[in-house]
TIDRENKE-948203 format. One record per residue (C-alpha): residue in one letter; x, y, z. Coordinates in steps of 0.25 Angstrom, whole numbers, plus 2048, in hexadecimal, padded with zeros to 3 digits. Example, Ala and Ser with C-alpha at 12.3 -4.5 7.8 and 13.67 -1.06 7.14 Angstrom:
<vexlos>
<aa->A | u->831 | v->7EE | w->81F>;
<aa->S | u->837 | v->7FC | w->81D>;
</vexlos>
This chain:
<vexlos>
<aa->X | u->800 | v->800 | w->800>;
<aa->X | u->806 | v->80E | w->7FC>;
<aa->X | u->803 | v->81A | w->804>;
<aa->X | u->804 | v->827 | w->7FC>;
<aa->X | u->806 | v->835 | w->801>;
<aa->X | u->7FE | v->841 | w->7FB>;
<aa->X | u->800 | v->850 | w->7FD>;
<aa->X | u->7F4 | v->85A | w->7FC>;
<aa->X | u->7F6 | v->867 | w->7F4>;
<aa->X | u->7ED | v->873 | w->7F2>;
<aa->X | u->7E6 | v->875 | w->7E5>;
<aa->X | u->7EF | v->87B | w->7DA>;
<aa->X | u->7FC | v->876 | w->7DF>;
<aa->X | u->803 | v->86A | w->7DA>;
<aa->X | u->80C | v->861 | w->7E2>;
<aa->X | u->813 | v->856 | w->7DE>;
<aa->X | u->80F | v->849 | w->7E3>;
<aa->X | u->819 | v->843 | w->7EC>;
<aa->X | u->81F | v->835 | w->7EA>;
<aa->X | u->81C | v->82A | w->7F3>;
<aa->X | u->827 | v->82A | w->7FD>;
<aa->X | u->822 | v->81E | w->806>;
<aa->X | u->81A | v->811 | w->802>;
<aa->X | u->815 | v->808 | w->80D>;
<aa->X | u->810 | v->7FA | w->80B>;
<aa->X | u->804 | v->7F5 | w->814>;
<aa->X | u->7FF | v->7E7 | w->814>;
<aa->X | u->803 | v->7D8 | w->817>;
<aa->X | u->80C | v->7D1 | w->80D>;
<aa->X | u->814 | v->7C5 | w->80B>;
<aa->X | u->813 | v->7B9 | w->815>;
<aa->X | u->80A | v->7C1 | w->81F>;
<aa->X | u->7FF | v->7C2 | w->814>;
<aa->X | u->800 | v->7B3 | w->811>;
<aa->X | u->7FF | v->7B0 | w->820>;
<aa->X | u->7F3 | v->7B9 | w->821>;
<aa->X | u->7EC | v->7B2 | w->816>;
<aa->X | u->7EF | v->7A5 | w->81C>;
<aa->X | u->7E9 | v->7A9 | w->829>;
<aa->X | u->7DC | v->7AE | w->823>;
<aa->X | u->7DB | v->7A1 | w->81C>;
<aa->X | u->7DD | v->799 | w->828>;
<aa->X | u->7D2 | v->7A1 | w->82F>;
<aa->X | u->7C9 | v->79E | w->824>;
<aa->X | u->7CC | v->78F | w->825>;
<aa->X | u->7C9 | v->78F | w->834>;
<aa->X | u->7BC | v->797 | w->832>;
<aa->X | u->7B7 | v->78D | w->828>;
<aa->X | u->7BB | v->781 | w->830>;
<aa->X | u->7B5 | v->787 | w->83D>;
<aa->X | u->7A8 | v->78A | w->835>;
<aa->X | u->7A8 | v->77C | w->830>;
<aa->X | u->7AA | v->776 | w->83D>;
<aa->X | u->79F | v->77E | w->843>;
<aa->X | u->795 | v->779 | w->838>;
<aa->X | u->79A | v->76B | w->83B>;
<aa->X | u->798 | v->76C | w->84A>;
<aa->X | u->78A | v->772 | w->848>;
<aa->X | u->786 | v->767 | w->83F>;
<aa->X | u->78C | v->75C | w->847>;
<aa->X | u->786 | v->761 | w->854>;
<aa->X | u->778 | v->763 | w->84D>;
<aa->X | u->777 | v->772 | w->852>;
<aa->X | u->769 | v->778 | w->84F>;
<aa->X | u->761 | v->784 | w->854>;
<aa->X | u->75A | v->77A | w->85E>;
<aa->X | u->766 | v->773 | w->864>;
<aa->X | u->772 | v->76A | w->861>;
<aa->X | u->772 | v->75C | w->85D>;
<aa->X | u->768 | v->754 | w->865>;
<aa->X | u->766 | v->760 | w->86E>;
<aa->X | u->75A | v->769 | w->86C>;
<aa->X | u->757 | v->775 | w->874>;
<aa->X | u->748 | v->777 | w->877>;
<aa->X | u->73F | v->77F | w->87F>;
<aa->X | u->73F | v->774 | w->88A>;
<aa->X | u->74E | v->772 | w->88A>;
<aa->X | u->758 | v->769 | w->883>;
<aa->X | u->754 | v->75D | w->87B>;
<aa->X | u->75D | v->752 | w->877>;
<aa->X | u->75A | v->748 | w->86D>;
<aa->X | u->761 | v->73A | w->86D>;
<aa->X | u->76D | v->736 | w->875>;
<aa->X | u->775 | v->741 | w->87C>;
<aa->X | u->782 | v->740 | w->884>;
<aa->X | u->786 | v->74A | w->88F>;
<aa->X | u->795 | v->74A | w->893>;
<aa->X | u->792 | v->754 | w->89F>;
<aa->X | u->788 | v->755 | w->8A9>;
<aa->X | u->77A | v->759 | w->8A5>;
<aa->X | u->771 | v->763 | w->8AD>;
<aa->X | u->762 | v->763 | w->8AA>;
<aa->X | u->755 | v->766 | w->8B1>;
<aa->X | u->74D | v->75B | w->8AA>;
<aa->X | u->751 | v->750 | w->8A0>;
<aa->X | u->746 | v->748 | w->899>;
<aa->X | u->745 | v->73F | w->88D>;
<aa->X | u->73B | v->740 | w->881>;
<aa->X | u->72D | v->73B | w->883>;
<aa->X | u->730 | v->72F | w->87A>;
<aa->X | u->73D | v->72B | w->87F>;
<aa->X | u->744 | v->728 | w->88C>;
<aa->X | u->750 | v->72F | w->893>;
<aa->X | u->75D | v->728 | w->893>;
<aa->X | u->769 | v->72C | w->89B>;
<aa->X | u->775 | v->724 | w->898>;
<aa->X | u->784 | v->724 | w->89D>;
<aa->X | u->790 | v->71B | w->89C>;
<aa->X | u->792 | v->71D | w->8AB>;
<aa->X | u->786 | v->722 | w->8B3>;
<aa->X | u->77B | v->72C | w->8B2>;
<aa->X | u->77B | v->736 | w->8BE>;
<aa->X | u->76F | v->740 | w->8C0>;
<aa->X | u->771 | v->74B | w->8CB>;
<aa->X | u->767 | v->754 | w->8D1>;
<aa->X | u->76D | v->761 | w->8D8>;
<aa->X | u->768 | v->76C | w->8E0>;
<aa->X | u->76A | v->77B | w->8DF>;
<aa->X | u->777 | v->77A | w->8E5>;
<aa->X | u->77C | v->770 | w->8DB>;
<aa->X | u->77C | v->764 | w->8E5>;
<aa->X | u->778 | v->756 | w->8E1>;
<aa->X | u->76B | v->753 | w->8E7>;
<aa->X | u->767 | v->746 | w->8DF>;
<aa->X | u->770 | v->73D | w->8D6>;
<aa->X | u->76C | v->731 | w->8CE>;
<aa->X | u->777 | v->729 | w->8C9>;
<aa->X | u->775 | v->71E | w->8BF>;
<aa->X | u->781 | v->715 | w->8BE>;
<aa->X | u->785 | v->708 | w->8B7>;
<aa->X | u->782 | v->700 | w->8C4>;
<aa->X | u->77A | v->708 | w->8CD>;
<aa->X | u->770 | v->713 | w->8CD>;
<aa->X | u->772 | v->71D | w->8D8>;
<aa->X | u->769 | v->728 | w->8DD>;
<aa->X | u->76E | v->732 | w->8E8>;
<aa->X | u->763 | v->73B | w->8EE>;
<aa->X | u->75B | v->73D | w->8FB>;
<aa->X | u->74F | v->736 | w->8F5>;
<aa->X | u->74C | v->72D | w->8E9>;
<aa->X | u->73E | v->72B | w->8E4>;
<aa->X | u->737 | v->725 | w->8D8>;
<aa->X | u->729 | v->72A | w->8D4>;
<aa->X | u->71E | v->724 | w->8CB>;
<aa->X | u->718 | v->72B | w->8BF>;
<aa->X | u->70D | v->732 | w->8C8>;
<aa->X | u->718 | v->736 | w->8D3>;
<aa->X | u->716 | v->72B | w->8DD>;
<aa->X | u->723 | v->727 | w->8E4>;
<aa->X | u->726 | v->719 | w->8E1>;
<aa->X | u->734 | v->718 | w->8E7>;
<aa->X | u->73B | v->721 | w->8F1>;
<aa->X | u->748 | v->720 | w->8F8>;
<aa->X | u->74E | v->729 | w->902>;
<aa->X | u->758 | v->728 | w->90E>;
<aa->X | u->74D | v->723 | w->918>;
<aa->X | u->744 | v->719 | w->910>;
<aa->X | u->740 | v->713 | w->902>;
<aa->X | u->732 | v->715 | w->8FE>;
<aa->X | u->72B | v->70D | w->8F3>;
<aa->X | u->71E | v->713 | w->8EF>;
<aa->X | u->718 | v->708 | w->8E6>;
<aa->X | u->70D | v->6FF | w->8EB>;
<aa->X | u->715 | v->6F3 | w->8E9>;
<aa->X | u->724 | v->6F0 | w->8EA>;
<aa->X | u->727 | v->6E3 | w->8E1>;
<aa->X | u->735 | v->6DC | w->8E3>;
<aa->X | u->737 | v->6D3 | w->8D7>;
<aa->X | u->745 | v->6CD | w->8DB>;
<aa->X | u->746 | v->6BE | w->8DD>;
<aa->X | u->74D | v->6C0 | w->8EA>;
<aa->X | u->742 | v->6CA | w->8EF>;
<aa->X | u->745 | v->6D6 | w->8F7>;
<aa->X | u->750 | v->6D8 | w->901>;
<aa->X | u->74F | v->6E1 | w->90D>;
<aa->X | u->75A | v->6E4 | w->916>;
<aa->X | u->751 | v->6EB | w->921>;
<aa->X | u->743 | v->6EC | w->924>;
<aa->X | u->738 | v->6ED | w->91A>;
<aa->X | u->72A | v->6F4 | w->91D>;
<aa->X | u->71F | v->6F0 | w->914>;
<aa->X | u->710 | v->6EE | w->915>;
<aa->X | u->710 | v->6E2 | w->90C>;
<aa->X | u->71A | v->6D7 | w->907>;
<aa->X | u->714 | v->6CF | w->8FB>;
<aa->X | u->719 | v->6C5 | w->8F1>;
<aa->X | u->716 | v->6C5 | w->8E3>;
<aa->X | u->70B | v->6BC | w->8DE>;
<aa->X | u->70E | v->6AD | w->8DE>;
<aa->X | u->71B | v->6B0 | w->8E5>;
<aa->X | u->720 | v->6AD | w->8F3>;
<aa->X | u->723 | v->6B8 | w->8FE>;
<aa->X | u->72F | v->6B5 | w->906>;
<aa->X | u->735 | v->6BE | w->911>;
<aa->X | u->742 | v->6B9 | w->915>;
<aa->X | u->74E | v->6BD | w->91E>;
<aa->X | u->75A | v->6B4 | w->91B>;
<aa->X | u->763 | v->6B7 | w->927>;
<aa->X | u->75A | v->6C0 | w->931>;
<aa->X | u->74C | v->6C0 | w->936>;
<aa->X | u->73F | v->6C4 | w->92F>;
<aa->X | u->736 | v->6CE | w->937>;
<aa->X | u->729 | v->6D3 | w->933>;
<aa->X | u->722 | v->6DE | w->93B>;
<aa->X | u->715 | v->6E4 | w->93A>;
<aa->X | u->70D | v->6EC | w->945>;
<aa->X | u->6FF | v->6E7 | w->941>;
<aa->X | u->703 | v->6D9 | w->93C>;
<aa->X | u->709 | v->6D1 | w->931>;
<aa->X | u->701 | v->6C9 | w->926>;
<aa->X | u->708 | v->6BE | w->91F>;
<aa->X | u->6FF | v->6B8 | w->914>;
<aa->X | u->700 | v->6AE | w->909>;
<aa->X | u->6F4 | v->6AC | w->901>;
<aa->X | u->6F9 | v->6A0 | w->8F8>;
<aa->X | u->704 | v->69A | w->900>;
<aa->X | u->70B | v->697 | w->90D>;
<aa->X | u->712 | v->6A0 | w->916>;
<aa->X | u->720 | v->69B | w->91B>;
<aa->X | u->729 | v->6A0 | w->926>;
<aa->X | u->737 | v->69A | w->926>;
<aa->X | u->742 | v->69D | w->930>;
<aa->X | u->74F | v->697 | w->934>;
<aa->X | u->74C | v->69A | w->943>;
<aa->X | u->73F | v->69D | w->94A>;
<aa->X | u->732 | v->6A3 | w->945>;
<aa->X | u->72B | v->6AB | w->950>;
<aa->X | u->71D | v->6B0 | w->94F>;
<aa->X | u->71A | v->6BA | w->95A>;
<aa->X | u->70E | v->6C2 | w->95D>;
<aa->X | u->710 | v->6CC | w->968>;
<aa->X | u->701 | v->6D1 | w->96A>;
<aa->X | u->6F9 | v->6C6 | w->963>;
<aa->X | u->6F8 | v->6B7 | w->95F>;
<aa->X | u->6FF | v->6AF | w->955>;
<aa->X | u->6F4 | v->6A9 | w->94C>;
<aa->X | u->6F5 | v->69D | w->943>;
<aa->X | u->6E8 | v->69C | w->93C>;
<aa->X | u->6E9 | v->68F | w->933>;
<aa->X | u->6E2 | v->682 | w->932>;
<aa->X | u->6EE | v->67A | w->936>;
<aa->X | u->6FB | v->67F | w->93D>;
<aa->X | u->706 | v->675 | w->93B>;
<aa->X | u->713 | v->674 | w->942>;
<aa->X | u->71A | v->668 | w->93B>;
<aa->X | u->728 | v->669 | w->941>;
<aa->X | u->724 | v->669 | w->94F>;
<aa->X | u->72C | v->65D | w->957>;
<aa->X | u->724 | v->652 | w->95C>;
<aa->X | u->727 | v->64B | w->969>;
<aa->X | u->728 | v->63B | w->96A>;
<aa->X | u->71F | v->633 | w->973>;
<aa->X | u->725 | v->632 | w->980>;
<aa->X | u->721 | v->631 | w->98F>;
<aa->X | u->718 | v->63B | w->996>;
<aa->X | u->71F | v->648 | w->99B>;
<aa->X | u->72A | v->648 | w->991>;
<aa->X | u->728 | v->654 | w->988>;
<aa->X | u->735 | v->652 | w->980>;
<aa->X | u->737 | v->661 | w->97F>;
<aa->X | u->72B | v->662 | w->976>;
<aa->X | u->71E | v->66B | w->976>;
<aa->X | u->710 | v->66A | w->971>;
<aa->X | u->709 | v->675 | w->96A>;
<aa->X | u->6FB | v->677 | w->970>;
<aa->X | u->6F0 | v->680 | w->96A>;
<aa->X | u->6E6 | v->687 | w->973>;
<aa->X | u->6D7 | v->688 | w->96F>;
<aa->X | u->6D9 | v->696 | w->96B>;
<aa->X | u->6E5 | v->693 | w->962>;
<aa->X | u->6F1 | v->696 | w->96C>;
<aa->X | u->6FD | v->68D | w->96B>;
<aa->X | u->705 | v->689 | w->977>;
<aa->X | u->710 | v->67E | w->97A>;
<aa->X | u->70E | v->672 | w->983>;
<aa->X | u->719 | v->668 | w->987>;
<aa->X | u->717 | v->65C | w->97E>;
<aa->X | u->713 | v->64F | w->985>;
<aa->X | u->70F | v->641 | w->980>;
<aa->X | u->701 | v->646 | w->97D>;
<aa->X | u->6FC | v->654 | w->97A>;
<aa->X | u->6FE | v->65E | w->985>;
<aa->X | u->6F5 | v->669 | w->980>;
<aa->X | u->6EA | v->66D | w->988>;
<aa->X | u->6DD | v->673 | w->983>;
<aa->X | u->6DC | v->67C | w->98F>;
<aa->X | u->6EA | v->67F | w->992>;
<aa->X | u->6EE | v->68B | w->99A>;
<aa->X | u->6F5 | v->691 | w->98E>;
<aa->X | u->6E8 | v->691 | w->986>;
<aa->X | u->6E1 | v->698 | w->992>;
</vexlos>
């Protein structure tokens, strides 16, 4: 670029135009110019590559005005279609499936659901692992469709709210401590068996115990003694025949020899008492015991 110098003159005067004394060249020439063009070309290439990658990412991730991929943003919240994988914790107020499908939560290790209070402390936790399902809370409750509590567990008791508790295991039900229930009943055409293998079996009721078998026998088996005791009443055996088949029988001997045996006698009112066995019967119809 050449810069020229001019001198002004008044009209009517003629001045000689001076010669250019100095010439300055302004611009980029040589290898600098080539580096500049190369840098501009490199920027254009990077711009085209970034634009292509942006278009490719938008296409692969299925970006749309309503969401991204299987994720749709609606007025009710976020909607996911198909299977989705979460690599970090998920915080949500409510999670539910579509009307025509079920909700599946799946993990390679375990599935943990936490409930927190306003301070961020965990107040309830449900952990579904490969070998155990754990629930940590003050109370666990299962309700029916109409809101009726079916099963409730807390630190003090376990409440089953159904009308009938059915145990289908072949070994029955095992209770380590006491059980309180108004009725124990076997399934139709099945036997009811109450057993204590190594300890005693006790049944207590303030107003009586009713044991009933409509189509079979009632058996009481014990390794030691069976005691029937009534503190304020009588022991009533109401049957056509009362048999004691394994009572020892004494041999015929002389008079006055009891051989350590006793005879069971029955009073007219049904009371039983023992009498020293003899050669003949020692029971008396009007014994002092019967009076």
